[in-house]
C-alpha positions as CSV (number, residue, x, y, z in Angstrom):
1,M,215.3,109.0,75.5
2,N,215.2,105.5,76.0
3,L,212.2,103.2,76.1
4,R,212.1,102.5,79.7
5,A,212.3,106.0,80.5
6,A,209.4,107.1,77.9
7,I,207.1,104.2,80.0
8,V,207.9,105.7,83.1
9,V,206.9,109.4,82.1
10,A,204.1,107.9,80.4
11,A,203.0,106.6,83.4
12,L,203.8,109.3,85.6
13,L,201.7,111.6,83.1
14,V,198.4,109.0,83.8
15,P,197.1,110.0,87.0
16,A,197.9,114.2,85.7
17,V,195.2,113.3,83.1
18,R,192.7,111.1,84.5
19,P,191.1,113.5,87.0
20,S,190.9,116.1,84.8
21,L,188.9,114.3,82.5
22,S,186.8,112.5,85.2
23,A,186.1,116.1,86.5
24,Q,183.7,116.4,83.5
25,K,181.5,114.0,84.7
26,Q,179.8,113.4,88.0
27,P,178.5,110.6,89.7
28,I,174.9,110.1,89.4
29,S,172.7,111.7,92.6
30,F,169.4,111.0,93.5
31,D,168.0,114.2,91.9
32,K,169.4,113.3,89.2
33,F,168.1,109.9,88.6
34,L,164.7,111.2,89.3
35,A,165.3,113.6,86.8
36,M,165.6,111.0,84.0
37,Q,162.7,110.7,81.3
38,I,161.5,106.6,81.4
39,S,160.1,105.6,78.1
40,G,157.5,102.5,77.9
41,D,155.2,100.7,75.8
42,P,156.4,101.4,72.6
43,R,153.9,101.0,69.9
44,L,154.6,100.9,66.3
45,S,152.3,102.5,64.0
46,P,150.7,99.9,61.4
47,D,151.6,101.6,58.1
48,G,155.1,101.7,60.0
49,G,155.9,105.4,60.0
50,T,155.8,106.3,63.8
51,V,156.2,104.7,67.2
52,A,153.5,106.1,70.2
53,F,155.5,105.3,73.8
54,T,155.4,107.1,77.1
55,V,157.5,109.0,78.5
56,T,157.1,108.7,83.0
57,L,158.8,111.5,85.7
58,P,158.6,111.0,88.9
59,S,157.3,114.1,91.0
60,L,159.1,114.3,95.0
61,E,156.9,117.4,95.3
62,D,153.7,115.8,94.1
63,N,153.9,112.3,95.6
64,R,153.5,110.3,92.1
65,N,154.9,109.8,88.8
66,T,153.4,111.7,85.8
67,T,153.2,109.6,82.0
68,R,152.6,111.7,78.9
69,L,152.3,110.6,75.4
70,W,155.1,110.8,72.9
71,L,155.9,110.0,68.9
72,V,159.4,109.8,67.2
73,S,159.3,108.7,63.2
74,T,160.8,105.6,62.2
75,S,162.5,107.7,59.3
76,G,164.2,110.2,61.7
77,G,163.7,113.8,63.0
78,G,163.5,114.0,66.5
79,P,160.7,112.8,68.8
80,R,157.4,115.4,70.2
81,Q,155.3,115.3,73.5
82,V,151.3,114.8,72.9
83,P,150.1,117.6,74.6
84,G,148.5,116.2,77.9
85,A,146.1,117.5,80.6
86,A,145.5,116.4,84.1
87,G,146.5,113.3,85.4
88,S,148.6,111.0,83.0
89,D,148.4,110.0,79.9
90,M,149.0,105.8,79.1
91,A,148.6,102.5,76.8
92,P,148.9,104.6,73.6
93,R,147.4,102.0,70.9
94,W,147.2,102.6,67.2
95,A,143.9,102.8,64.9
96,P,144.2,100.0,62.5
97,D,144.8,103.3,59.9
98,S,147.2,104.7,61.9
99,R,145.0,108.1,61.9
100,S,144.3,107.6,65.9
101,L,145.5,106.6,68.9
102,A,143.8,105.3,71.4
103,F,145.2,105.7,74.8
104,I,144.1,105.5,78.4
105,S,143.7,108.5,80.5
106,T,143.6,109.6,84.6
107,R,142.2,113.3,83.1
108,S,138.4,112.9,83.6
109,G,139.6,111.3,87.8
110,S,139.1,107.7,86.6
111,P,141.2,105.8,84.2
112,Q,139.2,105.9,81.1
113,V,139.8,105.8,76.8
114,W,140.5,108.7,74.5
115,Q,140.9,108.6,71.3
116,L,143.3,111.5,69.9
117,D,142.6,112.5,66.3
118,L,146.6,112.6,65.2
119,S,145.6,115.4,62.5
120,S,143.6,118.0,64.1
121,G,145.3,117.1,68.0
122,A,142.1,117.1,69.3
123,A,141.1,113.9,72.1
124,T,137.6,112.8,73.1
125,Q,136.8,110.3,75.8
126,V,135.3,107.3,74.2
127,S,134.6,105.0,77.7
128,R,133.1,105.9,80.8
129,V,133.2,102.6,82.3
130,E,132.2,103.2,85.8
131,S,135.2,101.2,87.2
132,G,137.5,102.5,84.9
133,I,139.9,100.7,82.4
134,N,142.9,98.4,83.0
135,D,143.9,97.8,79.4
136,V,142.7,98.3,75.8
137,I,143.1,97.0,71.8
138,W,141.3,97.8,68.8
139,A,139.2,95.4,66.9
140,P,140.4,95.1,63.5
141,D,137.6,96.5,61.3
142,G,138.5,99.9,63.6
143,R,134.7,100.3,64.6
144,S,135.2,99.1,68.3
145,L,137.7,98.6,71.1
146,Y,138.2,95.5,73.8
147,V,139.1,96.7,77.2
148,S,139.4,94.9,80.5
149,S,138.0,96.3,83.3
150,D,137.0,95.1,87.0
151,V,133.2,95.4,87.3
152,K,131.0,94.3,89.9
153,W,130.4,90.5,90.1
154,P,127.8,89.1,91.0
155,V,126.4,92.4,89.5
156,A,123.3,92.2,91.7
157,G,122.5,90.7,94.5
158,Q,125.4,90.7,96.6
159,E,125.1,90.2,100.4
160,I,127.3,93.4,101.2
161,D,124.7,95.0,99.1
162,R,122.0,93.5,101.3
163,R,123.5,93.8,104.8
164,N,124.6,98.0,103.6
165,G,121.1,99.4,103.1
166,A,121.0,102.4,102.4
167,Y,124.5,103.2,104.1
168,P,127.0,102.0,102.3
169,T,130.5,100.8,103.9
170,Q,134.1,99.7,103.1
171,A,133.2,96.3,105.1
172,K,134.0,93.4,102.5
173,I,132.7,89.8,102.5
174,W,134.2,86.9,101.0
175,D,133.4,82.9,101.1
176,D,136.6,81.7,99.2
177,L,140.3,81.8,99.6
178,F,140.8,84.2,96.4
179,Y,139.8,87.5,98.1
180,R,142.8,89.1,97.6
181,H,145.5,89.7,95.0
182,W,149.0,91.2,96.5
183,N,147.6,94.7,97.6
184,E,144.1,94.8,96.5
185,W,140.9,93.5,97.4
186,R,138.8,90.8,95.0
187,A,136.0,90.4,97.1
188,G,133.0,91.4,95.4
189,V,134.7,92.1,92.0
190,R,135.8,90.7,88.6
191,S,138.2,91.6,85.2
192,H,136.2,91.3,82.4
193,V,136.5,91.6,78.8
194,L,134.5,94.3,77.5
195,Q,133.6,95.7,73.9
196,V,132.6,99.4,73.7
197,G,131.5,100.6,70.5
198,L,132.9,103.9,68.8
199,Q,130.2,104.5,67.3
200,D,127.1,104.2,69.6
201,K,129.1,103.8,72.6
202,S,127.8,100.8,73.1
203,V,129.1,98.5,76.4
204,K,129.0,94.7,76.0
205,D,130.7,92.0,78.9
206,L,132.1,89.4,76.1
207,T,133.0,87.2,79.3
208,P,130.0,87.2,81.5
209,I,131.5,84.0,83.7
210,D,132.4,84.2,87.1
211,R,136.5,84.1,86.8
212,D,139.1,86.8,86.5
213,V,139.9,87.5,82.7
214,P,141.9,88.4,81.6
215,T,143.7,86.9,84.5
216,L,145.2,88.3,87.8
217,A,148.3,86.5,87.9
218,L,151.4,85.0,86.0
219,G,149.6,86.5,83.2
220,G,151.5,88.7,80.4
221,T,149.8,90.3,77.4
222,D,146.4,88.3,78.0
223,L,144.0,90.1,75.6
224,A,144.9,89.8,71.3
225,A,142.4,90.1,68.5
226,G,142.0,88.0,65.8
227,P,141.5,89.1,62.3
228,D,137.8,87.8,61.9
229,G,136.7,88.9,64.7
230,E,138.0,86.5,67.3
231,V,139.4,87.8,70.6
232,L,142.0,85.9,72.5
233,V,142.2,86.0,76.7
234,V,143.4,84.1,79.5
235,Y,142.1,82.8,82.7
236,N,142.2,80.3,85.1
237,N,139.3,77.8,85.1
238,E,139.8,75.5,87.8
239,A,137.6,75.1,90.7
240,D,140.2,76.7,93.1
241,V,142.4,79.7,91.8
242,A,144.2,80.0,94.7
243,E,145.9,76.8,94.3
244,T,146.9,76.7,91.1
245,T,148.7,78.4,88.2
246,N,147.0,76.4,85.4
247,N,145.9,79.2,83.2
248,D,144.7,78.7,79.8
249,V,144.3,80.6,76.5
250,F,140.5,80.5,75.4
251,L,139.3,81.8,72.0
252,L,136.1,83.8,72.4
253,H,134.1,83.8,68.9
254,G,132.4,86.7,67.0
255,D,129.1,85.1,66.7
256,G,128.7,84.5,70.3
257,R,129.2,81.0,70.4
258,A,130.7,79.5,74.1
259,A,134.6,80.2,74.7
260,Q,136.8,77.8,73.3
261,Q,139.7,76.3,75.5
262,I,142.8,76.0,73.1
263,T,145.7,75.1,75.5
264,T,145.3,72.0,77.8
265,R,149.1,71.6,79.7
266,R,148.6,72.1,83.5
267,G,151.1,74.4,83.5
268,N,150.5,78.0,83.0
269,D,149.6,79.4,79.4
270,H,149.3,82.8,78.6
271,S,150.4,85.8,76.4
272,P,148.5,84.2,72.9
273,A,148.8,86.2,69.3
274,F,147.0,85.6,66.0
275,S,149.9,85.3,63.0
276,P,149.2,88.3,61.0
277,D,147.6,86.0,58.7
278,G,145.2,84.1,61.3
279,R,146.5,80.6,60.5
280,L,148.5,80.1,63.8
281,I,148.4,80.7,67.2
282,A,151.7,81.6,69.0
283,Y,151.7,81.6,73.2
284,L,154.0,81.5,76.2
285,S,153.7,78.1,78.5
286,M,155.4,76.6,81.6
287,E,155.0,72.9,81.4
288,T,155.4,72.0,85.3
289,P,152.2,72.4,87.1
290,G,152.1,74.4,90.0
291,F,155.9,75.6,89.7
292,E,156.2,79.3,89.0
293,A,159.9,79.3,88.2
294,D,159.3,76.8,85.7
295,R,161.1,77.3,82.3
296,T,159.0,79.7,79.9
297,Q,158.4,77.9,76.0
298,L,157.2,79.5,73.1
299,M,154.0,77.2,71.7
300,L,152.4,77.0,68.6
301,Y,149.3,76.2,67.8
302,E,147.3,75.2,64.8
303,P,143.5,75.9,64.7
304,A,142.9,73.6,61.7
305,G,144.8,70.3,63.5
306,R,144.1,71.9,66.6
307,Q,147.2,70.9,68.1
308,S,150.1,72.6,69.7
309,R,153.6,71.9,70.0
310,S,156.9,74.0,71.5
311,L,158.9,76.1,69.1
312,T,161.8,76.3,71.8
313,A,161.6,72.6,73.5
314,S,165.2,71.5,73.0
315,W,166.1,75.7,73.3
316,D,167.5,76.2,76.8
317,V,165.9,79.6,78.0
318,N,163.3,81.5,78.9
319,V,161.2,83.1,76.1
320,Q,159.8,86.7,77.2
321,S,157.5,87.8,74.5
322,F,157.7,87.5,71.2
323,A,156.3,89.3,68.0
324,W,155.3,88.0,64.4
325,T,156.6,89.1,61.4
326,P,154.1,90.3,58.5
327,D,154.7,87.1,56.6
328,S,153.8,85.0,59.0
329,R,157.1,82.9,58.9
330,T,159.6,84.0,61.9
331,L,158.8,85.4,64.8
332,V,161.5,88.0,67.2
333,L,161.5,86.7,70.7
334,E,162.9,88.3,73.9
335,I,165.4,85.5,75.6
336,E,166.4,85.6,79.0
337,E,169.9,84.5,78.7
338,R,172.8,85.2,81.7
339,G,171.2,87.9,82.9
340,Y,170.1,89.8,79.7
341,H,167.4,89.7,77.4
342,N,168.7,89.6,74.1
343,L,166.3,89.3,71.0
344,Y,166.2,86.7,68.2
345,T,165.0,85.9,65.4
346,L,163.3,82.2,65.1
347,D,162.1,80.6,61.8
348,V,158.9,78.7,62.0
349,A,159.5,76.2,60.0
350,T,162.9,75.2,60.7
351,M,163.2,76.4,64.2
352,R,166.5,78.0,63.4
353,H,167.5,81.1,65.8
354,T,169.9,83.8,65.3
355,R,170.4,86.6,67.8
356,I,170.5,90.1,66.6
357,V,170.4,92.3,69.7
358,S,172.4,91.7,72.8
359,G,173.4,93.0,75.7
360,G,171.1,95.1,78.7
361,L,167.6,94.3,78.8
362,N,165.9,94.4,75.4
363,S,161.8,94.2,75.3
364,N,158.5,94.8,73.6
365,P,159.8,93.5,70.0
366,Q,157.5,94.7,67.1
367,V,158.3,94.4,63.5
368,S,157.8,96.5,61.1
369,P,155.4,96.5,58.2
370,D,157.9,96.0,55.6
371,G,159.0,92.8,57.6
372,R,163.1,94.9,57.6
373,R,163.0,96.6,60.9
374,V,161.9,96.0,64.8
375,V,161.4,98.6,67.0
376,F,162.0,97.9,71.3
377,L,162.6,99.5,74.4
378,R,166.4,98.9,75.4
379,Q,168.3,99.5,78.9
380,S,170.9,98.6,80.6
381,A,172.7,99.6,83.9
382,T,174.4,102.6,81.9
383,L,170.9,103.7,80.1
384,P,167.3,104.4,81.1
385,P,164.9,102.7,79.3
386,E,164.8,104.5,75.5
387,V,163.4,103.3,72.0
388,F,165.5,101.8,69.3
389,T,165.0,100.2,65.8
390,V,167.4,97.2,64.6
391,G,167.4,95.5,61.4
392,L,165.8,92.5,61.4
393,D,169.3,90.8,60.6
394,G,170.8,92.7,63.6
395,S,172.1,95.6,61.5
396,A,171.8,99.5,61.9
397,L,170.8,99.4,65.6
398,R,170.1,102.7,66.9
399,S,167.7,104.7,69.5
400,L,164.7,106.8,68.0
401,A,164.4,109.0,71.1
402,P,167.7,109.5,73.0
403,L,165.9,112.0,75.8
404,N,168.6,111.2,78.2
405,A,171.5,111.8,76.1
406,T,172.2,115.2,77.4
407,A,172.0,114.1,81.0
408,L,173.8,110.7,80.7
409,S,176.7,112.6,78.9
410,G,177.5,114.2,82.2
411,L,177.1,111.3,84.4
412,D,179.9,108.9,85.4
413,L,178.3,105.8,85.0
414,A,180.3,102.4,85.2
415,P,178.6,99.3,83.4
416,L,177.9,96.1,84.8
417,E,180.6,93.4,84.6
418,S,179.2,90.0,84.4
419,F,181.5,86.9,85.9
420,S,181.3,83.4,86.0
421,F,182.2,80.9,89.0
422,V,182.3,77.5,89.6
423,G,179.6,76.7,92.7
424,A,178.2,73.9,94.7
425,Q,178.3,70.4,92.9
426,G,180.6,71.6,90.5
427,D,177.9,74.3,88.3
428,S,178.7,77.1,86.9
429,V,177.4,80.3,88.4
430,Q,177.0,83.2,86.5
431,A,176.9,86.7,88.9
432,W,177.9,90.8,88.2
């Protein structure tokens, strides 16, 4: 058989082979889509041995999502679900000694903080805040928790209370413009940061001011604890918050002094985090006032000199999130780049950046205590959100919890294809 005949025969054989291969995989259906287990909020333990994360499943019958806590070892082994109860469990947060988890659960009817003892598996309710809990972090000494919660504000003497008398209603009274945020009423309530004692169950309002702390709009991870009892928060201190995006970062001192404003840009500043050595504060910032689509830069604040500088001013990208390495010399950045969210390392001293993960959407980076690996959430058009790990040098990328591997193996999923074309005024336009 000559070469041309061989090519023709091969071409004729291809259609006969392809249907048999594709028959093994099926297109995704609505039911199969809903059956996917959606991982989220991965949290690496302080000792680096375990990742806690959430897994959410929707239910058509119950018309709601149910979220459970899962654990997986960073050294290998299968993920395991933490036994739950009625409602959902979310927001896992490791104790400083890695022996227990604080988490928010609705098992008692409202979202409250519970603590899971990993040795016994017993979970106990920690908070009983009437309005429920929105977020939680640990104090570095492990003796208390910082939580954000919607509280009645002002606490007493509201006009609606006087008018209601003995017969409460759902009526709302407001006298300023910011009476609603998206689909929730904000008249008569404020988001405040509370400190909850683990031993005496005490509750102290750390931000008793007429502001939403953390901010409700355009924020990020806006509650962070420092090594010496300080707390970083974000809020808008303008006279009329409905007319501005000027969120700023404030430092709450552990000795009760007034909050110290540490950012002064007129744009949106948010997502602060102390460096592990406590000497620096990194945060995200938009420069242009009132422009919600402005480029988000990574800023560095030095408390000693009370000065801020941009680490990404010359880099034309959006920084979505970041994490410090244990030595406080490097940051791992989530960078929005041509439709992807890629992970980079950034050297603080030289501002040199190196890509370590590309393709898809990679988020929530956290660095192991030895500074060698990054744990993060990865997803794409063909992969639901999943917990991954990668070396700080970009090596050994792998999934820690491939919960949907079996289901995905039977689906015929086509990856997204990126392409570019010349648009208006000769600009290059990237598309999918």
